[in-house]
N, C-alpha and C positions, 0 to 999 in steps of 0.2 A: 408410319402414319397413314391411316385409311381415310379417304375423302368420301363424304356423303353429301349429296346435293338435294336441297329442298326446293321444290317448285312452289312459288308463291305469287299471288297478285301483288300489284305495286301500290295499292292504296295504303294510307298511313296505318289503318287498323290491321290490314293483312300483313304488312311488314312488322308491325309490333308482334303479332302472333307468331310469325316465322322466326323472328329473333328470339322470342321467348322459348320456343322449342329448340332452336339451335343452342341456346345457353344451357338448357336442361340436358341435352344430349352430351355436349362437351364436358359438362360438370360430372356426368356419370361415366363417361367412356373417354379416358385420357388419350386413347390411341386414335380417336376420330377427330378429323377436322371437318366441320360443316360449313358448306358454302351455299349461297342462295342463287337460284335461277329465277330472276324477277320477270314476270310475264304479264303483259297487258291483256286482260280478258276482254271479250266482246261486251260483257256487261259493264265494264269500266269505260269502253269507248263510247257507247251510245248512252247519252245522259239526258236526251231531250224527249224520251218516251218512257211510259211506264214499263216496268220489267216484263209484265205479262205480254206485252206487244212485241218483244224481241225474242221471245222463245223461253222465258222463264229462267229460274235460278241456275239451271244447267249451263247457262252462258257465263257463269262465274267459275265453273269447274272444268269445262271442256278443254281449254287450251292447256291447263295444267296437266290433265290426264294425257293429252296428246304428247306432251313433252316427256312424260314418264314412259309411255309406250314406245317413243322414239329413242329411248336411252339417254335422254338429256337430264333426267332427274331420278332420284331413287325413291323419294317420298314426297307427298304434297301435304301441306298444312291448310285445312279449309275451316271456315266458319261452318260448323256442322249444319246449320239451317240452310246453307246454300248447296248442300250435297243431295242430289236426287237419290231416290231409293234404288234406282238401277245403277250398278257399277259395271264398267266395261270389262270384258274378258281379259285376263292378264293382270288385273288390279284388284286390290281388296281393301276395304275399309276395316282395318284391324283394331284400331283403338279410338277411344274417345277420352279426352282429358277431363279432369275434374271440372264440373260445371260451376260457374260463378253466378252472380246475381242475374236472374232471368227477367227481371222487370223491364217494362217499358216505362219511359219517363216523359212527363208533360213539361214543356219548356216555354216560357213566355217572358217578354220584356214589360208586360203590362198587367197581366192577371196572375194571381198567386196559385190558383188551382183550376182544374177543369171545371169544377162546379161553379166557379166564379165567372166563367165566360158568359157574356151577354148573348141573347138571342141573335142569330145571324153571324156570329163571329166566325172568322176564317181560320180553319186548322189545316196545317199542312201534313200530308202523308200520301204516299203512293201505294202503300200496303193495303190490299183489299181486306186483309184481316183486321187491321186497325180501323179501316173505314166502316166495316160492318159493325164492329163493337162500339165505336163512337156514335154512329147514327142510331143504333138500338137504344142507346142511353139518352142521347141528345139529338133527336131528329131535326131540331131547329138550327143546328150548326151547318155551315157551308164547308165541305171538305174539298180542298184544293191539292192537285198533284204537287209532289215535291221530289225532284231528282237531283242528282249531284252527289259529290263526296260529302263527308260530314261537315267539313269546314264551309263548303258552299251552302249547305242547308242552314248552317248557323248564321251565315252572312245574310241570307234571304230573310231570316227571322229578324235580325238586328235592323235590317233596312225597312222593316214594316210591311213586308209583302204578306205576312201572316200574323194573325193575333197570337197564335201558338202553333207549335209543332210537336209531334210525338216521335221519339226515336228510342232505340234500345239503350238502356242504362249502361250496359257493360262497355260498349265501345267508347262512349264519352268519358266514362271513368278511366279506362285504360290510357286514353290519350290526354287526360287531365284537362277536359274542356268544360266541365261543369261549373267551374269557379267563375267564369265570365257571364253566366246567365243569371239575371236578377231573380227569376222565380222558377223553381223546379219542384215537381211533385212526382214522387215514385208511385206508380200505379200498382195496386195489389194484383195478384194473379186471378182473383175473382173478378176484378174490375176490368182487366185487359189480359186475356189469355195469350201467352206467347205462341210463336210458331214452333214447329218441330225443330229440336236441336238448338234452340237459342242458348247463347252464353256457354257453349262447349265447343271445343276444337276437335275435328275429325282428322285422324292420321291415316292417310291412304298409302299403300306401298305397292311396289312391283312384286308379283306373287313368287317369282322363281328365284328370290334371293333370301334364304333362310335368316341370315343375320339381321335383315331389316325387320323381320317379325319380332325378333328378340328385343330390338330397340323400341318398336311400337308397343309392345307389351309392357315395357318399363313405363311408358307414358300413360298407360291405361288407368282409368279410375273405374272400379267395378260398379259402384252405385250409379254413377252417371251413365255407364254403358247400359245397365239394366233399364233405366228410365228412357233413355233415348231410343233403345230398341223397341220399347212399347210404342213410342211416338212414330217411329219409322214403319212399324207394322201397321199402324192405323192408316197412315198416308198411303202406303203401298196398297192396302186392301181396298180402300175407298177410291183409289185412283185420282186423288185431288192434285191438280196442277195449279199454277199460280194465276190462272184466269178465274179462279173461284176463291172466295173468302173462306179460309179454314184456319181455325186455331186449335192447337194440340199440345198438351203439356202434362208430363208426369213428374211427380215429386216423391221422393222416398223420405220417410220420417220414421226411423227405427225400423220395425218390420213391416210398416204399412206404406202403401203406395197410393197417392191421390192422383187420379187421372181426370183431367178436364179436357173436353172437346167442344167446339162450336163451329157451326157452318151455317151459311144462309146467303141471302142476297147482299150485294155491296151497299144497298141503301139501308141496311139494318132491319129489313123485314124478312119473313119466312125463316125464322131462326129455328135450328135444331141444336139442343144443348144437352150434354151429359156431364155429370160429375160423379165418380164412383170412388170408394175407398176400399182397397183389398189388401190382404196380407200378401207379402212377396210371393209365397208359395203358390198363391192363386193367380199369379200374373203372367205365366208363361205365354199365354196367347191373348192377353188382355186387350192389346191394341186391335188385333184382328177381331175379337169377340165384339167390342164396341162398335167397330166399323160394320160388321155384319148386322148388328142390331139396328143401326141407323139406316143401312141399306134396305132392310126389311120395312122400315118406316118411310121410305121414299127418298133417301138421301141422293141417289144417283140421278134421279129425275130433277131434284132441286138443284144439284150442282150443274147439271146440263143447262138448265134455264138461267142460273146465275152467270155462267160463262157467256151466254148470249148477250146479257145486258152489261157485263163488266166492261168499262171504258168504251161504252157504245159510241160515243162521239169521236173517239180516236180510231176506231176499228178501220176505216178506210185507209189509214196510213200504213196498214199492214200490206196492202197490195203493191 
């Protein structure tokens, strides 16, 4: 019996994801026993500040990658949206699992839909991407930061700290948490463009172990891999960190890929938006091409200015 160790965060959703991959591997490879190395990431420790102020999404992956490089794990299971486009030497992001529902979802104990929110209603999210898109559509809303694990966020909503909150649908669905919310509205991809990699799992391996590559390839979904590579190309080319609001999503339907991107200021102004539909054969460099087009139209200066005003009131806490 060969033992394989998965590095995972300790949040409920991360553990669901790790056990899901553990079950798939053990069902396919009867000679492999999978164990979990449960690691508390910095992103899970600091829950009182927006993610952009503690170094970004890399804080959800760094400790897992350190464990792999130290020989304490063979593979890591990540929410792909948390994986930076830079991968440390000695590691490789080999596979992306089949993507599930990518939608964001509106949740409220009082109002049935986003459209029904009254002027001045308080909506909870710390995502700059959601903040940008919400305020573009409804500049009358008050957007209030929302940190903590999923259960903490739902508790704050139930306590009336927010009129509504917006979260990723897939996490709530996997943890069976939607049934307790009186009003839910799944938001279309045109209404709320997801982040890079939403609703897919990234499988990262230690490079010098060939058998790990075989296992990772078994977990790979080719269509999802193609779409998420387009998204990661775009983010890498445009250099967007999480101190700037950026939405980025590719969807494959038959031989066609629809690619949506949006960036701008957190207050919903100065928006740049692209939506293109191409055949798969035309998409080899689609992410880079759209990023270059937006760069030529001033995207880098826009993002630089957006970063200056993002979480302006909280910025002194970084010192």
